N, C-alpha and C positions, 0 to 999 in steps of 0.2 A: 504494500500500500504506500502510495506516495501522496504527500499532502502538506499543507501548512499546519504545523502543530505547535504554535506558540503557547497554546493553552494547556499543554501536557502537564506542566507543573501545577496549574490550577486544578486539574483533575486529580492529581495526587493529593492536593490539599483537601479536596472534597471527599476523597476516600478516607482520609484520616490525618489529623494533625494534632500534635501534642504527645502525651504519654499515657500509660495505662492508668495512672492515678486520676486522669481526667475522663475516664470512661472510654478510652480508645479501644475499639474492637477491631479496627482494620487499618493499621499503620502502613506506611509505605517506606521503601528504602530505595535509594539510587546507588547502585554499586557496580563494581567490575567483577568479572567471573570468579576470581579466586575468593572474593569476599562473599559472593552469593552462594557458592558451594558450602561455605562454612555456615552461613545464615540458614540455608535450607536444611542442613543437617541437624540443627537444633530447633527447627520450626515447631515441632510437636511438643517441645518442652517449654515454649514461651507462654502458653496459656492464652493464646489469641484465637479469636473466632476465625479470622482470615488474615493472611499476610499478602499484601500486594507489593510486587517489586517492579519498579520502572528503571530502565537502564539504557546503556548504549552498547554497541559492539566494543570489545576490549580495545584499549588504547595503550600505546607504549608510554611508560612512565620513566621518569628519571628523578634525580635529587633536585631540590630547589636551587642549589648553587649551579648545578649543571644546566638547568633550564634557563637561568639568567644568563649564563654564558652563551647559550643558543640565541636568546633574544638579542644579545649584543652583536651577534653576527647578522642580524636582520635589519637593524636600524641604528642610526647614529645616536638616538636618544632612547635607549631601551627602557629606561626607568619611567617613561611616560606611556608605555604600552599598557592598555587596559583590557585588551581582548585579543585572542588568537583562535582562529578556527580553520581547520582543513575542510575545503569544499570539494564536492564531487566533480567540479570542472577543472581539477588539477591545479588549483590555486590555493594559497593560504591568505586569509584575510587578517590584517592587523588593524586595530583601532587604537587611537591615541587620546590622551587626556584632553587635548585641545579640539577634538572633533574630527581630526584628520583620519583618513583610512588609507590603507595601502594593500595592494594585492601582489603576491609574489608567486610566479609559476613554481610548481613542485621542483622542476629541473634546475631552478636557480637557488634552491635551498642548499646550504653548505653541509649536506649530509656527509660527504666524503672527508670533511675537515673535522668532524666530531671525534673525540677520543674513543678508543675501543670500549671503555667501560661506561659510555654515556647511557646506554640502555642496560638495565640489569638482566641477568640470565633468566630470571622469571618471565620477563617480557619477551625475550628472544626465544622462549620455549613454550609459548602459549598454545594450548590444545583445545581451547574453546573460544575462538575469536568472536563468534556470533552470540555468545552469552545465552545458552539454551535454557537456563533455569529461570530466566526473567518471565514475567507475565506479558510485558510489552517492551519492545526495543525500539529506540528512535535514534536517528543520526543522519549522516549524509551518504552512507555507504552505497545504497541502491538507488539514490535519487539522481536527478539530472537538473539540479538547481533548487528544487524543493527538498524539504526534509523527507525522510524515509521511515516508515513505521512497519514493524513486524508484530502483529497481534498473535500471541502464541496459544492462548487458551481463553476460557470463559472469563477469568478475572481480568485479562487484558481487554476483552471486549467490553466489560463493565466500565473500565477506566476510560476507554475511548468514547463510550456512550455518554459519559459525563460532560464531554466537551460540546456535544450537540453540533450546532451550526458553526462553531469556531473552527472546526476542521473541514477543509474542502479536499476530498480525496479523489484520486484517479489511479488507474492501473499504471504500474511502473513500466518504463520502456527498457529497451536493451539495444546496444549498438556497439560496433567495433569487435575486435578480437583480442582475447586476453593472453593467448599462448606466448606471443613474442615478449610481452611485458613480464610475464611470470618467468620465462626463460632468462631474460636479462637480470631479473632479481636473483635467480638461482646462481648465476655466474658470479655476481658480486658477493652474495652471501657465502658461497663456497670459499672465496678468497678471504673474506672477513673471518669466517670460522677457523680458517687455517692460519690466522695471524698476519695475513698479507694486507696491504693497504687497498682501499677501494679504488676502483678506476674511475676517475672523474671524466666527464664529457668535456671536450674542448670548449672554451668559452664562446667562440664564434658560432658554434653549432647550437648552443643552448636556446637562444631566442627562436631559432627555426623549429626545433623539436618542441619547444614550449608552446608555440603557436599551433603545431600540428596535433599535439596530444588531446586537447579537448574536442578535436574534430574527427580524429581517426582512431584514437585510443579506445580502450574498453569503457563504456558508459552504462549507467543504469544497472540492470541486473547482471550484465557481463562484468562490470567493475565489482559488483557484490560477489561474484564468483571468483574473481581474481584475488581478492584480499585473503580469504581463508586458504586458498592454495598457496599464496606467498607465506602465510604464517605457518602452514604445515611444512613447507620446504625449510623455512628458518628453524623450526623446531627440530627436525630430523638432523640437519647439518650441525647445529650447535650442540645437541646432546651427544651425537656421535663423536664429536671432537672433544668435548669436555668430560663426558661421563660414558664412555663406550661400553662399559660393563653393565650399565643400567638402561641401555637403549630399549631392550624388550619390555622392561617394567615401567619406564617413564613415558614411552610413546604408545598411547592407546591405539587399538585396532583401526578406529575410524580415521586416523591421521594418514595411514598408508595409502588409502584409495586415491586421495587427491594428488599425492606426490608421484604415484606410479607412472602417469603419462610423461613425467619429466625425467624418468630414468632412475629414480631413487628406489632402492629395494631394502627389504629387511635384512638380507644377508650381507649387505655392504658390497655387492658385486658391481655396483655402479662405478663409472669412471668420471674423472673431472670433466666438466663441460668444456667444449672447445671455445676459444676466444678469451 
């Protein structure tokens, strides 16, 4: 489902706000997958009538200091940045204290200049990027400009219903091909997992490819399929490198299906990608 969902937080508030002492019977939580797994595991012990969980697909995290280092690479006045969002059109939006905005193409982000420990291993080995234990998931992943919603069950339906006419929904579209993008990600991740530096694109090429990506790259549902495949590739390569003896126990079965088309196998018989 694709739509304008600015009222999603309002729905969460309508579902429940406050604490048990205030008579709360249906609180809500906004969480990432590893937090939601823990919360769901104790759900029956909380004494709640119902637990509603609203969230997003998993996002890569880092430390506060590292994040500010990243912001400093994006603007000359990073202390005045008040908002950062990754959009489905392959741009990052920045908002500043004085009302200015700035959009940066993904390809112009200084990812190759980040230190190797910028993202923790827990983020580089995520096995539930889509956050399956939420009741409703929102974000940009499957949208083409508008926000994207995934209603997973009856509780998610209830939350969406609370918004009424505030949500204008439509079927998500799909365009482009993801294979080349995922393959390119695999090559760079293979190098990074092996301790080699990422290969940056020549600066003179970046504007050209940055212009092409929103027009010919994976969009909508095709982009939504690309991201979990990338995370699965990243998981296998980093666990294989850092914890090879734990590969079979740390990588669940569902992760192997999306990496198989890209040549990654359980037995490790795959070879380094060309290029």
